[in-house]
N, C-alpha and C positions, 0 to 999 in steps of 0.2 A: 503492497500500501503506499508505505514511504516514495516508493520508485515515483509510485505513479506520480503522487501529492507534489513534486518537483517539476516533471515534465507536463502535468497539465496546466499549470500553474507559473510555473518557470518564477520564483520566491529567489528574491536575491538572499534574503536569508537563511532561508531552506536549500539552495545552494551554497551560504557559505558553513554552513552546517555540517551537509552533506559532506563538503567539501574537509573539513575538520574530522567527519568522522571516516573519510577515506582516511587523514593524515595519522590517525589512530590508529585504523587496520592495517595501514601500511608500517606503523609503528612493531604494534603488535606483532606484523608478521616475520616486520626486521631482527626484532624483540627473539618469537618464534624458532624463527631461522639460525640465528646466534647460539643459542640454546642448542640445537639440534647438531653445529656448527662444531660448540664445544664437545659435543656429548657426540657427536661424532669423533672428536679425534681424540679422543680417551676410550675411546670403544677400539682407537687403529695403535695404542699408545704400546709399544713392543716393553712388558715389563723383561727386568735383565738382573742377575743377583753381582752384588759385589763383597772381595773377600777381603781382609784387610790385617794390620798389624793394631797389633791390641793393648801394647805395650801407650798410648796414650790416650787418648776419645773415644776412639771405638771400642765398637764394644762386640763386636762381633760382624755375621753378616748380615749385609742389606740389599734392600731389592728398592732400582731406582725402576721407573719409565721411560722411553723414548718416543716422540712421539713422531709421526709419518716427516714433520716437517725439521724434525733433527732436536728439537727443545726439549731437556733434559727435567728432568723432577727429582723430588725424591722421594717414594712412596711409605721407605718404613727400618726400622728394627726388623729381621727375616727371623734371625736366630740368634742367641749368644752361648758367644764360644772362644775360643783359647786361640788367637793368632788360628784363625782359617784363613791362609795366606795365599792356595789354590785348591778351584773348587772343577768340578766337571758334571755331566751330565750321564748317568745312566741312558745305554742307546735308545728305550721307550719315554725320555727325558718323565716317567717316574717321581727320578729318584735322584739327587743330589746326595756328591760324599765332597768333603773340605780335608782336605790335613789339617791336623793344628802341631801349626810349627813350634814345637817343646822338645825340649828333653826331661823327662819326668825322673822320679826315686831311681827306675830301673832303669834310667839312662837311652828312653827310649821317646820316640813320640807316637802322635795317637792318627786315625781317619776318622773323621763320623761321617753315618752316611743320615740323612735325612727325608722325608717326604713330600716330593712338590703339592701342595692348593695349593693353586693361581699364586700370589704374592706372597705364599708363606711358609715356611717353611717345618715341618714335623718332626722334632726328635726321632729315631730307631733307634742305631746304637752307636757302639764305638771300640774299636781295639787298634790295639798293637800295630804302627807303618811298619815294626821289624826294626829302625834305626833313630837316630837321633834329628832332630829339625828336621822333619820330611818338608819337601818346599813344592812336594808335583805329587797327582792323581791321576789316574787315564783307568776306562775303564772298557772291555770290549761287549760285542752281542753277543758273546757265552757269560758275562758277568763276571771271566776275570776280572782284576782290581791289583794295574802296577802303583807303587810307592816309589821316588826317587827323596832319598834318605840323605839331605845335603853334609851334615861331618859324619853319620852314621857313616858312610863312602860307601852306603851296598842300594841293593831294592828289594823290595817286599812285594806278597807274590799272597793276596785274598781271594773270597769271592762273595759274589751277590746272592741276594739269593733273592725270591720273584717277590718275595714282601719285602723285599727294603733293607734284610739285615744284613752284616758285615760278617762271615766266618772271622774267626781267629787265626792267626798269622799261619801260610802253608808252607810258602818257604821265603827264604830272602836268597838273593844272588851277591856277591861281596867282592866290592874290585881292593885293588892296592895300584899302588903309587910308591915311586921315591922321589922325599922333599927336591923341589925344587926352589919354590921360592915361599912369600909369606902366603899369597894367594894357590898355589899350586905345594903346600908340605906334607899331603897324603892325599885320599881316593876323597873326591866330592860330589855324586852320582848328584845332578841337579836336575834333569827329566829324565824320564821314561816313556816306550812309544809303544804303539802296535801300531806295525807295517799295516797299512790298508789292505795291501795289495798278497803279501808273505805273509805267513805263519810265525815270523819274528817280530822278534822285541828289542829295540836299539836304548840301550841308555846312554848319556850324553854325560860323560864323565870329566868338571872346569879339574880336576885336581890329577890325574892323570892322564888328560889331555888328550882321552881316546875316544870311542864311541865301543861300547860293546855290543855285542850281537846272542843272543838270547833264545829262545824257542820253552811255549812250557809243553810241557811231556801231564797232557792231560789222565793219563791213569795213574800216573805217578803226585799230580796236583806240585811238580818243581818244575822249576825253573835249571831248562838245560843252555850247559852251553854249544853254541857253535863252534863253528870251525869255517876260516879264522875267528878266534873270538874275540879281535879287540882289530880299529884298525886307526892310530897313531896321526894326527891331524901336523898342523906345521908346532915349533917347538912356541912355547909361551901364548898358543889360542886364546885357552879356554873355554873349550867349547861349551855350552849354557844349552839353548833348544834349537829346533828342526821346524821345517814346514816340508813336507810332502808336498813332489809335483804333482795332479791329477793323473800326469799319464803314470806314474806309478812307478818310474825309472831316474828319475831325478830326484835327491836328497839339498836339502838347503841349509849348512849350518849356521847358528849362529857363534857368532867367537866374543864372549863377553870382552877377552885382557885386550886382545891384538886388533878389538870391530872391525872386522872384518863377515864374510858371510862366504861362505865351503861350498861348494858344490861335490856333491857326491855320488856318483852314476852307478847303476846296481842294473845288473846282467845279469840274466840265470841262469848261462854258463858260466861266466868270469866271474860275479860275485858284486861286491863292493871295490870302485877305485875312486881315488881321489882327486878331482880336476882343478880350477882357478878359484882363488880366493881376490874377494871385490873389496876394500875398502867401506864402510859405511858412512865416513866420516867427507867434507868438503876438502880438497887439498891445502888450503891457507888455513885451516883448522888445526892448533899445536895442544893446545889447554888438553887437563884430561879428562876420561870422556869412558864407560863403560858399556859395552853393547847391553839387553835386556830381553828386548823380546821378539817372534820375527812369523809373520805369514803369508799368502798367499795368497790371491784371489780365485773364485770357484772353475774361474776360466783361466787359469795360469796362467795370463798373461802378466800379471804383477806383481814384485814381493816387494813386501812390506818390513822394516825393522824400526827400533828404536832405539835413542842415544841420550843415555843421558849420561851430563857433559854439555853436549850441544845441545841435549834436551829438545831432541828434533824425532820425528819420522822419516829414514827415510825411502823415498821413493825408488824399485829398480822398474825396470821395462824384460823380460825376459823374452830372450832371443830367440830363434828356431831351431838351435843346438843347447839350447837350454844354458849359456852363460849372459851375463849380467848386464844391462846396463844404465847408469843411476840414469832418473830422468827429474828428482829433485828433491831435499829435502823441505819441510814443514815445519814451522816451530810448534813446542804443542803447549805456550802459554803454559808455562809451569815449568816444576824441573822432578826429575824423579822417574821418566815415564817407562815404569817397569815393567807394563804390561800394558795389550792393547786387543782390540777384538775389532772383528768385523762379522756385520749386522747378518745375518742368516740370508737377506737381499743381495748382501753386496754395495750395499747405495749409502753406507756411512762407516769410520771407524772412529772406537771411541776410546782415547787414551785416558790411563790412569796416570795419576800426576800422584805419585806415594808419600814425595819430600814438597809439597805447597799444597796435597790436601783437595785435590781438583779433578773433576770428570771433566775429561776434554768432547767435542764432538765435532767431527767433518765429515762434507759431503763430501765423498768419491765419487772422484769423473772416471766412469767405466770402460772412456773410447782412450784417453792419454792417463790417467792411471794418478791426474792426478787429487792434492786435496787442498779445501778450501774452509775455512773456521762456518760456525753456526752456533755454540753454543756451551757452555761451562757452568759447572755446580758446585758445588760445597762436598766433599766425603773426605772423611778419617781417615789417612794413609789408608786410600786403597792401591792393592796390590794387584785384582785379577780381576776380571769382569770377561765377563760369562753369559751366551743367548740361549 
C-alpha cells in the first residue's frame, strides 16, 4: 500500500520518507553484508597451533588463526605444556604430538599426545622420548613416532594407537661423534624424518655432522641401521633440518653452522650422493648467523630457508637439475626466525620469530616465489608453527 500512495499522490514528504526508508534499508543491508562478510572471514579462517619455549611468559601450545587475506589472530592457550618446542600431526590429523624439550630426573625428555578438538587440545598421555632435550617429532601413517633428542644424541621410537595413546619407548638409536668444536662436541640429533618414498628413516645430526640412515623393523619394533649407516656433510656444516623434493630423488639439507643448503641425491641403484652446497646469505653479509628451518613448495619449484642473524627468509629457485639459484631474501620483521611454515594451499608463509616474540605472515607469489609482508602478531617465544 505504501508504494501505491507514493505513486498516486507523488508526495514530496512521502518520497522523502521513502528515500529515508531506502537509506535505512541500504544501511541495514550494508550492516548485514558486513556481518556476513565478517562471519564468512571467520568461517574461512585457518587455525594453526604454535609450539613455544616456556621459560618466559609462554604457558604451552597456543591456537592462532589466519584469515583468507593473511590477517593473524590469537585464539587461545590450547594446552599447558613444558617447552613444547616441536609439533606434529598424526596422518589423520586427529592427534597432535609435542616434544617436551627438557631433561627430567631420569635424564630424558618426553613426548605428549593430544586429541584435536577444533581449536582445542585434549591431553591423552605422555611418554619418554628416549633422550634428553628432544627437539623434533615425526609420525608416519602406520603410527610409528620418531623423536630427535638433541642432548641425548639419539633418536627414539614409539607408536601411536588409534585412540591417540603413545606406547612406551620401543627403541633408541644412539649416534656417536668425536668432539670438533663447542657446537660439535658430541652427537646432537636435531631432526628425524620418514623418507616419503622409501622405507627409510633419516636422522640429521648437527654434532656428528652426518645424516644417519635406519629402517624400522615392524616385527621387532626396532630401528635397524642401513648400509651405509651415515653420510658425512662438509666439515663444519652442522646439519639441522631437511626438505624432500616432491620427485622423491632430491633432498635439501639445511646446515645450521655453515649457513648453506646441500643437495643430496638419491638413486635406487647407487643410494645417496652429496652434490653442491649453496649459501643462504647475501654475499656482502659477514655478521653472525645460524640457519634454522627449510621448506619446499608443493610444486617443487621454490625452496625457502630461515636465517637467524640476517633475520630473513632466503628464496631459492629449484632448477631442472635440482640445483638451487637464489631469488632473493625477505626480512622477517623480527629476530630469530627459528621455524616457519607454508599454508596447505601454499599461498602464505608464516614465520615464528623466537627472540622478538612474534608471528609474521607473508603472501607468497607462486610464479616467482617471492614474499610480501601482510601482518604480524605477538606470540610468546614461538618456535614451531603447524597447520
